[in-house]
N, C-alpha and C positions, 0 to 999 in steps of 0.2 A: 469442407474445403480446406486445403492447406494454404498457409500464408505464403504468397509468392516471394516476399522480401521481409527481412526483419523490420519490425516497427521502428520508425525513426524516433529518436528521443526528442522531447519538446524543446530542447535548447540547442540542438545541433543545427548549424547553419546549412543552407542548401548549397552554398558555394564555398569551397575550401579557402581559408585565408592564406595569404602569401606565406610561404615557408612550410606549410603543412604537407604531409606526405600525400601522394595521389590516392584517391579512394579505390579500394580493391574489394574483391568479392569477400563475403563474410565466411567465417568458419563456425562449426557447431561442435560443442563438447557434450557428450551424453554420458551421464553417470548412472551406473546400475548399482543400486544399494545392496547390502548384504542381508543376512538372515536376521530374524527378530521382528517384533511388532513395530516397524518403522513408521514414523509420522510422515505424511506426504511433504516433500520439499525440505525436510530437516537435514538430510544428508547433503542435498544440493546446495543449500545456503551456506553450510559450513565449508563445503568444498570450494565454492566460489570465493569465500573470504580468504582462503589460503592461497589459491593459485592466481587470483585476480586482484581483489580489493586491497591487499596489503603488499602488492608488488609495485613500488613506485617507478620501476624501470619500464613498465608497460605503457604508461600514458604521459602525454605532455602535462605541464604544470596546471593548465587551466581545467583539466579533467579530474582534479583531485578536490575533494570536499571534506568538510568536517564530519567525523564519524559520530552520529547521534548516540551511539551506544558506548562511547569512550570519553575520557576526560577532554575538556575543552582544549583545542589546539591540535589534537591528533587528527591527521588527515588520511583518507582512504581514496581509492579509485572509485569514481562514480559508476553506478550501475542501476538498472531499473528492473522491477518485476512486472512483466506484462502478460496479458492473456494470450493463449496460443491454442489453436484448434488441433495441432498435430498429435497431442497426447491423448485426445479423446476423453479428457477428464477435466472438469472444472476445479478439481482439487489441486491440479498441477498447473504451474505457469512457467513461462520462460524467463530466465534472467538474462538480460541483454546489456551490452556495454557500449560506451561511446567509441569513436574511432581511436585506435591506439597510435603509438609512435610510428607504426608501419602503415597507417592509413587503413586499418582493417578492424572490423567489429567482430565480436565473438558472442554467440548465443549459447547459453548453458541449459541443458534439458536433463530431467531425471526420468529414467525408466522405472516406474513404481510398480511393483508386482506383489507386495506383501498381502494385499487383500485377497488375491487369488488363492494363495496357499493356506489361508485360514481354515480352521475346521479339521485339521489332522487329528485323528483319534489316538487314544493311548495304545490301542491294538496295533495301529499302523506304525507308530513309533517303536513299539516293542518288536514288531516283525522286522523292522529295519535294523535295529540293534542286534537282534538275533542273527540276521544274515551277515553282519559284520564280524560277529564273534565265531560263527560256525565256519571257521577256516582252518586249513592245515597250517601248522606253525611255520612251514617254509614259505607260505604265501603271504605272511605278514611282513611288510616292508620295515626296514630297520627304524626309520623315522616315525613309524606308527606303533612300534611295539610297546612303548611306555603307556600310551593311552589305552591300547588294547588290554594290557595286563591289569591296569587300574579298573577299567570297565568290567572286565571278566571277574575280578575279585569282588567287586561291588554286587554284581548280579548273583554270584554264588552265595555271598553272605545273605542277601535278601531271601533267596530261595531256601537256604538252610534254616534261617530264622522262621520263615513261614511254615516249613515242614515241622520243626520242633513245636511251634505254637499249635499247629493243627493236631499233632499227636497228643500233646499235653491236654488240650481241650477235650479231645475225644475220650480220654481216660480219666478226666476229672482231676487232673493234677494242677490246674491253674486256679489261682485265687482271684477274688473280685478285684483286689488292688492291682495285681499283675495284669489282669485283663484290661483294666482301665488304662494303665500305662501303655500297654501294647496298642490299644485302640488309638490313643493320642499320638503315638509314634507313627502308626500306619497312616493316620490322617495327615501328619506332617510330611511324610514321604509323598503321598498323593498330591499335597499342595505344592511341593517342590517340582514334581513332574508337570503339573498344570501351569505353574507360574513361570518356570524356566525351561523345562524340557520341551514342552509342546510349542511355545512361542519361538524358540530358537531352533532346536534340532528337529522339530516338526516340519519346518520349511525344508530342511535337508531331506528328510524322509519322503516329503511330498514331491521332490523334484529330481534329486541327484541321479537316480537310476530308473531306467525305463522298465516298468512292470505294469501289470493290468490295473493295479490300484492307483497308479500315478500318471497314466497316459493322458487323461483328460486335463488335469491341472498343468502338466507340462505343456500341452498344446495351447492352453489359454495364455500362459505366460509368454510363450514364444510368439503367438499371434499379436499380442500387444507390442512386444518389442519390434517385430518385423514391420508392423504398421508404421510405427514412428520412424524407424531407420529408412524404410523405403521412401517415405515422404521427404525426408531430408536428402536422400540420395538424388531424388528427381527434382529437387528444388534448385533452380538456376541461380538463386541468390547465394548458394554455398558452393565452394570448391574444395572444402576439406571437412572431414568429420573425425573427431577423436573419440574413441570408445573407452571409457574409464570404468573399472569395475572393482568392487570390494567383496571379499569373502565369498559366500555362495553366489553372489551376483556375477563373479568371474566365470563360473561354470555356465550360467545362463548366457552371458555375453559371448563366450566361446562358441556355444551352440548357434547363436544368432549369426556370428561371423561365417560359420560354415554354410548355413542355409542361404544367406545372402550371396555368398561367393558363387554357389552353385547356379544362381540365377544371373548374377551380374558379371561373371568372369568373362574375359575377352574371348570371343569366338569369331569365326569366319575371317581370320586374319590372312591377308594375301601379301605376298613377298614385296611387291612394288608399292601398293597402296598403303600398307601398314609397316613400312620400313622402320620408322622410329620406334613403334611399339615392339616390333620383333627384336630390334636391337636392344631395347631395355630388358626384355625378357631373357635374352641370351646373356646379358650382363649379370642378371641374378643367377642364372645357371653357372656361369663361370666363377663368380665369387663364392658360391655355395659348395664348390668342389675343391678339395685340397690337391696338393701336388701329385698325390698318388691316385687322383681321379676317384676318390671315395666320397660318397655323400654321407652325411651324418657321422662325421668323426667326433672325437672328444671336444675339439675346438676348431674354429675356422682360421685359416691362415691370414685372412684379411677381413676381420670382423667389421671394421669401419667401412671398408669397401662394400661389404654385403649390405650394410644399412643404407649407404648412399644409393646402391642399386635398387633397393626396395623403394626408396623415396622417388627415384627417377621413374620407375615403373608406375607408381601411383600417379605421378604428374602426367604421364602419357595416357593413363586410363580415365582420369577425372573429367575429361572433356568429351561430351557426346556429340555425335554427328549422325547423318542419315544412315551410314553403314554400321554404326555402333551406337544404338539409341540408349543403352544402359550404361551409365558411367559408374566407375568405382571410385568412391570418395573417402573411404575410411583409410586414412594414412597410418594411424597408430592405434594399438591396443595396449592399454595400461592396466595391469593387475596389481591389486594391493591386498596383502594378507590372503593370498589365494589358496584354497584347498586343492586346486588343480595339481599342486605338487604331489598330492596323495592319490592321483587318479587311478593308479593300479590297484588301490585299496577301496576307494569310494565308488568309482565309476564302473570298474570291472572287478573280477574276483582275484586276479593275480597279475603279475608283471607279464607273463607269457601271453595272456589274453589281450592285455593292453598293447603289447608290441604287435600282435597279430592285427589289431585294429588300425595301428599306424600303417602297417604294410598294405592293408586292404583299403586304406584311405577312409576308413570310418572316422578316424581322427586326423586332424591336420597337423603336420609337423612344421618346425621352423629350424633350418630351411626345409622347403618342401621336398618330399621324396620324388626323385626323377621318374618320368614316364618310362624311360628305358634305361637300364643300367649302363649299356654301352654308350648311348648318346648323351646321357647326363643332362637331360632337358625336361622341363615340365610341359613341353608342347607335344601335341599329337595331331595327326592329320584326321580331319573329320569329313572329308569329302572334297568336292570341287564346286566351283561357282558355275553359273549358267554358261559362262564363256569358256569353261574347261580349266580354269586356273585352280591349282591346289589351295585348299583352305586349311588353316591350323587353328587349334584351340588350346587353351591352358586347362589342365585337368582340374577336377572339382576339389581336390585336396590341397591345392596350392595357394590358399588365401594369403599365406605369409610370404608369398613372392612379392606382393604389393603392399603389405601392411606390416609395419614394424611392431615388435612385441617387447615391451619393457615390463619386467616383473620386479616389484619392490617388496621386500620381506624383512621380518625381524624374527629370526628363528629362535633366539634366546638360548638359555642353558637348561631348560627343563619345562615341565608342564605348568609350573606356577610362575615362571618368568618369561618375558618375551611373548612371542605370538606362536603358540604351538600349531595353529592352523596353517601357517605359511611355510615357505621354503623355496629353494631354487627349482627351476623348470628344466634344466639341461638334460637330466637323465631321462625324463619322460618325453619331452617335446623337441629336444635337439639344441645344438650350440648356437643357433641363430637368435635365441631369446637373450636379451640383455638383462641379466640378473643383478640387482643392486641390493645389498644387505645394509640395513640401517639398524641402529640401536636406539630404541625409544624409551622415554622415561616420563612418567607423569608425577603428580603430587603423591601418588601411592607407590612410587618407585617403579620397579620393573614388573609389577604384577599385571599379567594379561594385557599386553599392549596392542591387542588386535584392532582397536578402534582409534588409534592415535596417529595414523599415517598422514592425516591432513589437519591435525589439531594444532592450533596456534598456542594453546596453553601447555602443550607437551614440549619437551626438549628431545632432540634426536640428532644423531650424527652418522654419516656414511662410514661403513666399515670397509677397509681395504680398497680405497678408491683406485681406479685404473691409472690416474695421473693427477698431480696437483694436490691441493689442500682438500681434505674431506669437506663435503658439503653438509649443510643442515638437512633434516628430513624434508623440510618445506622446499628447499632449493632442488633437492632430488626430484620431488614431485613436479615442480614447475618445469624442470628440464625435460622430464618424461612427457608431459603434456605438450610442451614446446609451442606455446602460443606465438612465439617469434619466428618459428620456422627456420631453424638454423641452416637447413639444407636448401632453402628456396632461393634460386637466382631472382633477384628483384626485377630484372628486366623481363622475366618470363611470366610474371604473374598477370593474368587478365585483370583489367581495371573496369570499373563501372562509372558512369557519369555521376556527378555529385547529386545527392538527393534521391537516387534510385534505390 
């Protein structure tokens, strides 16, 4: 059974004290970890430290406590790790917070999937690498050519060395000493593949592309994610869900969004009964079109207006009633160091195939592709009610009509600096994605910054901010998750009685 309400903390009073913000419905943040042999809750705990524990602006003074892991005197925001049945795993727990300055609690969850993709074989990894290398030069995107060339040269070198060794051995030209050295070298290469190749890129090979050998594991990963998100969507204690994903987890989260939207998207909309919802949908349509009435231009004339329209549509859809029993509560999708930027290379075979998938709604764009070019809308008529009134629905590829997408990346200057996995999303998914580039640095400098997006030990700065002073990488992340709901009219938020 799913928990109806977040567990109350042992020190939270049942009745708000004078001056406290009214109690409001809670929000959930779900983090989908990236590739590698992740430990359960390790990513979640570090993430919560960054976006919640060390943000003094989120809580009143009495909700700050001494940090047991830091020098005496340093304070952090209080939180608790509590059991939760929604994850279907006793290894995973929910991290919950006290009421913040807005009178709202946040529950943090981790979608853990690393155990499912364990067991990828060397043969499966080799087949995946071969499929990436066996491409026409014209089909290799510019931002992937460096890695492509390096990988191709490495494979050719290994194959040539193996051929020379086999030929020399068959003709008796190899000495005992040389054979021993070659055996040691080969063992070292196999160790590298087993130690680093399979734990990391084995996950990618097991999930990223639908093939006969990967279908079962892909289904298991998705089923676990859908179970968690559906329970959160149907839980009346929450009115908002933020889906945050890192690395390969962003591809998984993107798939989950599309599947959920197909089930939870608004349908059976009638002109009079659903006037507010239809108005919000048409506002998204309007802001997604430029002055020349073209969808998917290089940029949007009113990007801020588009984001506000997305938020307003989410607000209209998050409340369920008898006519619309499936609420949509995922307001934000945040990607960190995401390989979705290379989708035309990783997910499909070339850019033409990927663009075809966008047009056919196999992949969801941001802003969504309109149902009809002339009308410029994501709505279509799906029949009539029993009383004869026309009913409309939003098409299955329009998830980003009601969900904002923020992509944070550190592209760097090469494959040894920055994050070669990441990049902007506009070319593949449209100008409705907010792309924010940061420059990250750890104690090792700029060497492979892929895991530093929420690190409190790293330093990072926003590159080319849209306005104002550049933010730190932690502030960029906090603004993307938006626990304070900067677009939320305070008077419109449903409240709950204290102690519920």
